[in-house]
C-alpha positions, 0 to 999 in steps of 0.5 A: 539503434541499441537501447540499454536495459536501464533506458528501457526499464526507465520508460516502463517505470514512467509509463504504466501499461494501462495508460498506453493501452487505454488509448486503444482499448476501453479499460475498466478496473477488475480487482488489481488489473484492468480488463477490456475487449481484445483489440486483435479479435472481435469479441463481446466478453472482455478477455484482454487484461492489463497488469501495471504491477507486472508491466504486462498485458494479456490477450486470452482471445488471441493468445498474445501478450507482452510489455508496453513496447510489444503493445505499440508494435502490435497495434500500430505496426511499428518496429521496435526502435520506432516504438521505443522512440514514441514511448520515450517522447511520451515519458519525457526521456531523450533518446540516448545517443550511441557514442563511444562515451555512452557505450563506455558508460553502460559498460561501467554500470555493468562493471559496478553491478558485478563488483557490488555482487562480489561484495555482497557474496563476500559479506555473506561468506563472512557472516557465516565464518568465525569473524561473523559470530557476533553478527549472527548473535545479534541477528538471532537476538532479533529473531532473524535465523538462517532462513531469513539471512539467506532470503535477504542475503544478510552479511557481515563486514569484518572489522578490518580496514582493507578486508573487502578491498583486498578481496575484490582486488584479488577478483580483478576489481580496480580501486577506482571501480570500488570507489565509484561503487561506494565501497571505499572511502576516498578523497584528496586527503586519504592516501590509501582508500579503505573499506567504508563498512567495517564491523557491521551487519550488512543489508544489500539494497537491490533495484527493481530487477533484484540487482545489488546497487548499494548496502546498508550497514548496522553497527555492532559497536554501540559507541559508533556514532552512525548506527546505520550507514548507507552507501553514498550516491553512485551512478547506480544508487539514488537513495530517494528513488529506491525502496528496500525490498522492492524487488521482492515486495512487488509480486507479494503486493500484487498477490495480496492487493496491498503494500506496506511501508515501514521504517527500517531494514530489520522491520521489513525482514521481521514483517516478512518472517511474520507472514507479511512479504508485501513490505518495503522501507525507505532508506533512512530518510523521509518518504520522497515523491519518487518513493510515493510513486513506487508505492502507488504502482504497487497499491492504491492505498499503501499503508505506512506503518510507523513507530508509536513514539514521537519520532514515528508521528513526525515521520507520518506528518512529513509523509503527509506533506510530501503526499498531499500534492500528489494524491488523487482518486486511486492514489492515497495513503493510510497510516498505522501506528504501533503501540508506544515504544514498539516498532514492527520488529518488536511487535512481530516478535512479541505478538506475531502475525495476529498483533501485526494484522490488528495494527494494520487493520486499524490503519487511518486514512490520510485525512484523519491523520492530517486533521489530528495533526493540525487540531492537536498542534495547540490549544483551541480556546480562543477565536484567534487560535481556531481561526488559525486552525481553519487557515492552516487546514485551508492552505493544506487542502489547496496543495491537493492538485486533483480538483475533484479530490480537493473538493471532497477534502474541503467538504470533509474538513468543513464538516469537521470544523462545523461539528467541532464548534457545534454548528450545523454544516454550512449553517449559521457560520456563513460557510455555504458549501456551494461557495467553498469559502472559509470564514473564521466567524463563530456560529451565531446563536447562543452568544457565539461562545465556546466552552473550554471543555470543547477547546481546551484539550483537543483530541483531534476527532469530531466532538459530535458528528455532522448532521446527515439525513437518515438515508445518507447515514445508511448508505455505502458512503458512511458504512465505514463508521456507521454500520457493517454491510450485511453481505460483509457480515454474513461472509465473515460469520459464515467463515467463523461458524465453519472453520474448515472454510478458512484454510480452503478459501484463505486467498479469496478472503485475504483479497476481498475488499470490505468497506467496513473497518470492523470487517477488515479488522476481523478479516485480518485476524482470521487470515492470520489464524488460517495456519492453525487448526480448530476443532469447531467454531467455538475454538475459532471464536475464542482465538479471535477474542484472544486477539482482542477482537471480541467486541468487533466479532460481536458487532459483526455477528449482530450485523448478520442477524437474523442468520440465514440457515446456510451460515449457521454452525449446524449447516452442512459445510458443503452448503456453507461453502457454496454460499460463501463462494457465491457471496464472495463473487457477488461482493467482488462484482459489487465493489468493481461496479462501485469503482466503475460507477465513480469512473463513469461519474467522472467521465460524465462530469468532464463530458456530458454526452449521451454515451457517458450518460448511458454508461452511467445508467447501465452501471447503476442498473447492474449495481442495483441488481447486484445489491438486491440479489444475494447468493443462492445455491442450486440444489441447496439443502441436500447436505443439510436436509433443508430445501433451497433457501436464499442467503 
């Protein structure tokens, strides 16, 4: 049986490689990949890697690699058709029946793709011609020069009724095909179909493989009712299942370990020009479940970057409602809000890379935005209104399908409600954590009264933090808000004190995951400044402060004190570099172990056996060793004139 490329692509899109491989290989998370022991050779150290973004696996011990079909064939001895049949069933897809009709339909799809490619080339040519002068002026005003126009294949549709139709007809395309591709407006009351896009800047929309499947057009005439116009639904294009720039952003997201979603075409292009190629956009509609799935295939916590106005907040709130039933461990969202009155395009042109990095560094987790939305929905100055808030939050948390995550959200919301009303967690309110019940009763004691100051003007944040033990307050769980882990601070201070390390280790620094929000903000600023040259550490500090991060820098410098000799400005850069490399390696390993620990805890909770318990203890022991060990350089001090000291 012959399987069409679109059918095979749909199977690969529905079945992550790691999900299939995991049935035969025990996989653990390793950065943005998974690793395990080779199923083809006998080995003690993992050399088998799976990358869901690339839809591929790599076995370095045997030299084999391939996609999900290759793995099933290699490990189960199946033929290609048998492997496709097996995986199609798992993906919930019916096998295509090869008939004259299906062959004709696939040929039709290929024909539509060819016509759309011809249309894209036509629009590109028109942009560079005499008729495209006004469009080029618009793009220049938006900071999108020739390089960006070429990279994104931006074009122009002439202000003529039949220009595209006549051009495509001269290439042999039929009117029927043009209509089916969404390029012409047609109907029973339209005797002669005409061009859908006229006098518009044209943005080709591509599928995952980079094939043009539709267009978005931006009107140049301000009097036109539809500022942006997308292609209609076609056999190739389903608006809610596509992300603009997906084909380019996939690799960039893998390289950078994150994916960003903005609202429009120009926002995507401006962000890319500013140095953030890992950016996509939905197509003029609220984020859909299918688009969330596409985002999660590129990153565990996509950042949704919205305008700072009311419309931007509404878009964020709609995204929350879509995502809540879908989130789970390793699948959530973060929200970055731009300054009032600015969109990503404005910020890219006014503040450049540094300003964007600062906004992205301040992205809020989903639970924060959910809490703010509900707490600021209206006054909370009566028992009834506070009870309504609690009921709304309770109902929303119930939408989370993942049982473990639902429990943590419930506990988090309870803690915030308790703190907002000045109650001890699980205390006098009668809402014990164990029972998981939500009551609307006010705290007893003090007459059960609430002040207008507390509830008249809700800010959406905790009025006072929940009471926690000193040991918990200093643990990794609360490191985001209550302090900066010393190793994270020392890594950043080392780079601050030795600017030469920034350019040489930019990729390593950009990829490292910090638990502290302040550390992430400073890291983002440093990576944004990497292209510049600094004479000494004083100049680099001044550049960081100019980004509005002086207080953040000072906080991190305080967290790293007393400075080990190896990261002080007077230490030789060679010594500092060796220590930085080892500190980064230790930090990456610690982060990987934390992820493995969570997985082991889940496994033990699901099945309490000796094997799972032993695995948990093994990870805990290694993590304890990692956390207690700092980077030490063999021969350290030869360049600095110091004897070996540990960082």
